[in-house]
N, C-alpha and C positions, 0 to 999 in steps of 0.2 A: 635214649633211656639213660638217666644218671642216678647214681647212688649218693645220696645225701647222708654223709657219715655222722654229722653233727645231730640231725634229726632221726637218725637211723630208720631212713625210709627211701623207698625209690620214687623216681619222679619220670613220669612219662610226657613227652611233648603233647600238646593238644590234639595235632593232627594224626599222631600215631594212635592217641586214646580213642579217638572219634573211630578210626579204622577198625581199632580192636573190637569196639563195641558192637561192630557190624557182625563180629564171628562170635559172640558171646551168647550163651543162655541167659536172658535178661531176668527171667523169674528166678533162676538158681543164684544168679550175681546178686540180685535185690534181696533174696533170702539171706545169702551170706553177709551182706553189709548190713542188714537188720539184726542179724545175731551179732555181729561184731559191736555195734553201736549199742544196743539194748543191754548187752551185758555189762557195758561201762557206765551207763547212765544213773543207775540208782544211787542215791544218797548214802545207803547202809551197804555194808558194814564201814564204819568210819576209817578203821585201820588201813583199808586199801582203797579208800575214795581218791585220795590226792594222786596215787598213781594212775587209777583208771581215768580220772579226769584230765590228767597230764597226757595221757595217750590220747584222748579226744581234742586236746588243745594242739597237740602236734599235727593233727589232721583236720583243722579248724575248717577250711575251704571244703573238704569232702563231707564233713559232717554237716555244715550249711546246706550243701547241695542234697545231701540226704533228707534233711529237715523239709526242704522246699519240695521234695517229691513225695512226701507223706500225704496219703490220700485214704479215704475210706476207713477201715478197720485200723490200718497201721496208722493213721493220724490219731485215732483214738488213743491207741496204745501208746505211741510216741509222745503225744501231747500230755499224758498223765505220767508217765513213767521219766520223761526227761525234764518235768517241769524244775527241779531244784537246780540241774546242770544249766538250763535256759535262763534262769534268773540269775544266776551268778555270771554266766559267760555269753549269753546271745547266741547268736545274731536275733535280737528281738522280733525284726520283721518277719523273718522266717519261721521262728516258732509260732509268734501269732497267727500267721497264715495256717500252719499246720492245726493249731488248735481251732481255729475257726472252721476247717474242713473237717475236723473231727466232731464239732458240734452239729454241722449239717448232716453227720453220718448217724449218730447214735441216738436212740431212744432210750437208752438205759438211764434211769433217773440219778443214780450215783455217779456215773460217768459224766453226764451233763453238769452236774453239781460241781464236780472236781474241775473240769474244763473252763466253767465259767469262772471259778476261782483263779485258775492259772491265767485265763485271759486277762483278767482284771489286774491281777498283780504284774504280769508281764508288761501290759500296757503302761502301767504306772511306772514302772521301771525304765520304759522306753520313752517317757515323758508325754505319752497320749492320755492326758487326764479325761477328756471325753469318752473315749472307749472304756476306760477304768470305770466312769460312773455308770455308763450303758451295763457294762458287764455285772458291775455290783447290783443294780437294779434288777436284771434279770435273773441272777442268782439268788436273790432276796425272794422274788416272787416264785420261782420254781422250788426253792426249799421251803418256803411257807406252805406251799400246796402240798408238800411230801410230810409236814408236820416236823421238820426238821429245826428245831428253835436255835440250837448251836449254830448251824450252818447260816441261819438268817442272821444271827448276831454277827458272824464273820463279815457278811455281806454289808451290814449297816456300819460296821467298824471301817471297812476298805472305803465307803462313801464318805465317813468322817476323816478319815486319811487325806482324801483328795481335797476337802474343804480347808483341812489344816495347811495342806500343801499351797492353797490358794491364798492363805491369809486370813480365813474366815474363822478365827479361831473360837470365837463364841459360839456359832452355830456347831462347829466339830464337837465342842465340850458339851453343848446341849443334846447332841445326838448320844454321845456316849453315856451320860447320865440317865437320859430319860428312855432312848429307844434300846 
């Protein structure tokens, strides 16, 4: 066990950490980690965001491990609350996995719409334009079925963004004007 004064944190050797995990109430530890990360993720309030997100950056590896472990309802909550931080900081593969697991879990229409939007934008940020288009298409269909015209417009705009990224400027402009 070592104290890292510059980062103001403790470091535990991986073998010791593995041993200690065997003597820990996993549910209680998971609940504490959820609470710690979730209170630091929201974008608002602006005046504390830098400090909160800075604390997450110091623990980047632990946060990435936490994101990779999100499943079920935790993936839905994490995928929705953590979007702004995920978009700015990554790691995109871990966040995309959590969002995908959230999508397989929830039937709530608003949550599905949000997660599809997050999936499309995180995939675009990660450079996965195919997943971006797929998420935009699913979001557009889902939101159209709900009668949410504004959300459909967001999905169409995301598709136009990908076309623009690919250099298909005329088609992107057509979509923005007509659709």
